[in-house]
Structure formats: structure tokens, C-alpha cells
C-alpha positions as CSV (number, residue, x, y, z in Angstrom):
1,M,0.0,0.0,0.0
2,N,1.0,3.6,-0.6
3,K,1.3,5.4,2.7
4,K,2.3,8.8,1.3
5,G,-1.3,9.9,0.9
6,Q,-2.2,9.0,4.5
7,S,0.7,11.1,5.9
8,L,-0.4,14.1,3.8
9,T,-4.0,13.7,4.9
10,I,-3.0,13.7,8.6
11,F,-0.7,16.7,8.1
12,I,-3.5,18.6,6.4
13,I,-5.8,17.8,9.3
14,I,-3.3,18.7,12.0
15,L,-2.0,21.9,10.4
16,P,-5.0,24.1,11.3
17,V,-4.9,22.8,14.9
18,I,-1.3,23.9,15.1
19,F,-2.0,27.3,13.6
20,I,-4.9,27.9,16.0
21,S,-2.8,26.9,19.0
22,L,0.0,29.3,18.0
23,A,-2.5,32.1,17.3
24,F,-4.1,31.8,20.8
25,T,-0.7,31.5,22.4
26,Y,0.2,34.8,20.7
27,D,-3.0,36.4,22.0
28,Y,-2.4,35.1,25.5
29,A,1.1,36.4,25.5
30,T,-0.2,39.8,24.3
31,I,-2.7,39.8,27.2
32,I,0.0,39.1,29.7
33,N,2.2,41.8,28.2
34,E,-0.5,44.4,28.2
35,Q,-1.4,43.6,31.8
36,M,2.1,44.0,33.0
37,K,2.5,47.3,31.1
38,Y,-0.8,48.6,32.5
39,E,0.1,47.6,36.1
40,G,3.6,49.2,35.7
41,V,2.1,52.5,34.5
42,T,-0.5,52.4,37.3
43,K,2.2,51.8,40.0
44,T,4.4,54.6,38.6
45,I,1.4,57.0,38.5
46,L,0.5,56.1,42.1
47,K,4.1,56.6,43.3
48,S,4.1,60.1,41.8
49,T,0.7,61.4,42.9
50,Q,-2.5,60.4,44.8
51,D,-4.6,63.2,43.5
52,E,-7.6,61.9,41.5
53,E,-7.4,64.5,38.7
54,E,-3.7,64.1,38.2
55,I,-4.0,60.3,38.1
56,K,-6.7,60.6,35.4
57,D,-4.6,63.1,33.5
58,L,-1.5,60.8,33.6
59,Y,-3.6,57.8,32.5
60,Q,-4.8,59.8,29.5
61,K,-1.3,61.0,28.7
62,N,-0.2,57.3,28.6
63,G,-3.0,56.4,26.3
64,Y,-5.4,54.7,28.7
65,S,-9.0,55.5,29.1
66,T,-10.5,56.8,32.3
67,N,-14.2,56.1,31.4
68,N,-14.4,53.4,34.1
69,F,-12.0,55.0,36.6
70,N,-13.1,54.8,40.3
71,Y,-11.3,56.6,43.1
72,K,-12.2,56.4,46.8
73,L,-10.4,58.2,49.6
74,D,-10.9,56.6,53.0
75,E,-8.8,58.0,55.9
76,D,-5.2,57.1,55.0
77,K,-6.2,54.7,52.2
78,I,-6.9,55.4,48.6
79,Y,-8.8,52.8,46.5
80,I,-8.2,52.9,42.7
81,Q,-10.1,50.8,40.1
82,N,-9.8,51.1,36.3
83,N,-10.0,48.9,33.3
84,Y,-8.5,49.0,29.9
85,K,-9.7,47.4,26.7
86,F,-7.6,46.6,23.7
87,K,-8.4,44.8,20.4
88,S,-7.7,41.1,20.0
89,T,-5.6,39.9,17.2
90,F,-6.7,36.3,16.7
91,G,-9.6,36.3,19.2
92,K,-11.8,37.5,16.4
93,I,-11.8,33.9,15.1
94,I,-14.2,33.0,18.0
95,N,-15.9,36.4,18.1
96,I,-13.7,38.0,20.9
97,K,-13.2,41.5,19.6
98,N,-11.6,43.1,22.7
99,Y,-9.8,42.0,25.8
100,N,-10.4,43.7,29.1
101,I,-7.7,44.2,31.8
102,K,-8.8,45.4,35.2
103,I,-6.7,46.9,38.0
104,N,-7.7,47.2,41.6
105,Y,-5.2,48.8,44.0
106,V,-5.2,50.3,47.5
107,V,-2.6,52.9,48.3
108,I,-1.8,53.2,52.0
109,N,-0.1,56.4,53.3
110,T,2.3,55.6,56.1
111,N,5.0,57.6,57.9
112,N,7.7,55.9,55.8
113,G,6.0,56.7,52.5
114,I,3.3,54.9,50.5
115,I,2.5,51.2,50.1
116,I,0.7,50.0,47.0
117,E,-1.1,46.7,47.3
118,E,-3.4,44.8,45.0
119,N,-6.9,45.1,46.5
120,K,-8.7,41.8,46.2
121,G,-11.9,42.9,48.0
122,G,-13.0,45.8,45.8
123,F,-14.4,49.0,47.2
């Protein structure tokens, strides 16, 4: 029997699976990269200022939207929430047009400076 045709058929069947796996690996890496950049920008902003309007202004100067920005001042703590949407590259294959990254931080003012922590409880 000629087995060359069987190998070609299996290769043609497996090729799209490999392509889709690589595409979603690329999208996942993009999500992680964008999240790290967004968290880095947020921490840098919070180290420089705790004023609500200045934070919004710095987000906008860095190209991030402040439409969903939440700010709450509670004694010596400041709660910050925001989210950022960016377009997917290959997620459109399964009808995912945008990815959403959320941040939720609490800034604690102490005598030694500020402490920035991830806030797991929300407001």
C-alpha cells in the first residue's frame, strides 16, 4: 500500500490545529504583556501622585481610558479601580473583539511613604 497519501491527509488535518494553537498562544502572551505594562504604568502613577485628577490626566497621557475609573479616599487609604480594553488579534476567530484588563489597587499612606497593594476585595 502507498502510505504517502495517509501522511499528507494527517498533516492537512493537524496543520489548522497547530495554527490555531499558535494564534491563541500569541493572544495570551499579548494579554499578559499588556497587563504587565498597565500595572507598571499604574504603580508609577500612584508613586508620583495620589490626586484623582492628576491620576486621570496621567492615564490619558499614557493612552489609557478613564471612562471606568473609580477613586475612593478613606482616611489614610486610597482605592483605585480602572479597566483597559484593547483589540484582540486572533480572538476575532471566535468572536472576541476586545480583551479587558482590570486593575484594583489600594494605596496606604504611612510615615515611611506609601504602600501600593493589590486590592482583592473591591471597594
